[in-house]
C-alpha positions in Angstrom: 4.2 -19.6 15.8 1.6 -20.1 13.1 -0.7 -21.9 15.6 -0.6 -18.9 17.8 -1.4 -16.3 15.2 -3.6 -18.3 12.8 -6.7 -17.9 15.0 -6.2 -14.1 15.2 -5.7 -13.8 11.4 -8.8 -15.8 10.6 -10.9 -14.0 13.2 -9.9 -10.6 11.8 -10.4 -11.7 8.2 -13.8 -13.2 8.9 -15.1 -10.1 10.7 -13.7 -7.8 8.0 -15.1 -9.9 5.2 -18.5 -10.1 6.9 -18.6 -6.4 7.1 -18.1 -6.0 3.4 -20.4 -8.9 2.6 -23.1 -7.0 4.4 -23.0 -4.6 1.4 -24.2 -7.5 -0.8 -27.8 -7.0 0.5 -27.9 -3.7 -1.2 -30.1 -3.3 -4.2 -27.6 -1.0 -5.8 -25.3 -3.1 -8.1 -22.2 -1.2 -7.4 -22.3 -1.7 -3.7 -23.1 -5.4 -4.2 -20.1 -5.9 -6.4 -17.8 -3.8 -4.1 -18.8 -5.8 -1.0 -18.4 -9.2 -2.8 -15.0 -8.4 -4.3 -13.5 -6.9 -1.2 -14.9 -9.5 1.1 -13.6 -12.3 -1.1 -10.2 -10.6 -1.5 -9.9 -10.4 2.3 -10.6 -14.1 2.7 -8.1 -15.0 0.0 -5.4 -12.8 1.6 -6.0 -14.6 4.9 -5.7 -17.9 3.2 -2.4 -16.9 1.6 -1.0 -15.4 4.8 -1.7 -18.7 6.7 -0.5 -21.1 4.0 2.1 -19.3 1.8 3.8 -16.9 4.1 5.1 -19.5 6.6 6.4 -21.6 3.7 8.2 -18.5 2.2 9.7 -17.7 5.6 11.0 -21.3 6.0 12.4 -21.3 2.5 14.1 -18.0 3.0 15.7 -19.1 6.3 16.9 -22.3 4.7 18.5 -20.6 1.7 20.2 -18.0 3.9 21.8 -20.6 6.2 23.1 -22.7 3.2 24.6 -19.7 1.5 26.3 -18.4 4.6 27.7 -21.7 5.6 29.2 -22.5 2.2 30.8 -19.0 1.9 32.4 -19.3 5.3 33.8 -22.7 4.7 35.2 -21.6 1.3 36.9 -18.5 2.8 38.4 -20.4 5.7 39.7 -23.1 3.4 41.3 -20.5 1.1 42.9 -18.6 3.9 44.2 -21.8 5.5 45.7 -23.2 2.3 47.5 -20.0 1.4 49.3 -19.6 4.8 
């Protein structure tokens, strides 16, 4: 899944960042800073999306399965022992 969407995320991030980096050629300092900060922020967000988000999803799915399995087994063993 990451392989399928990674190219689209990076393409979108690079084109958006390039648009804001174009403001860096301005002689006005405010526009230069704005373009640099927003362009860098977009690239950092793309990096986090491709690296950290899949790891968080895998961790969340792993924790969810373990918690559900242990609660089911403890309820079935309690109901079986009391009957």
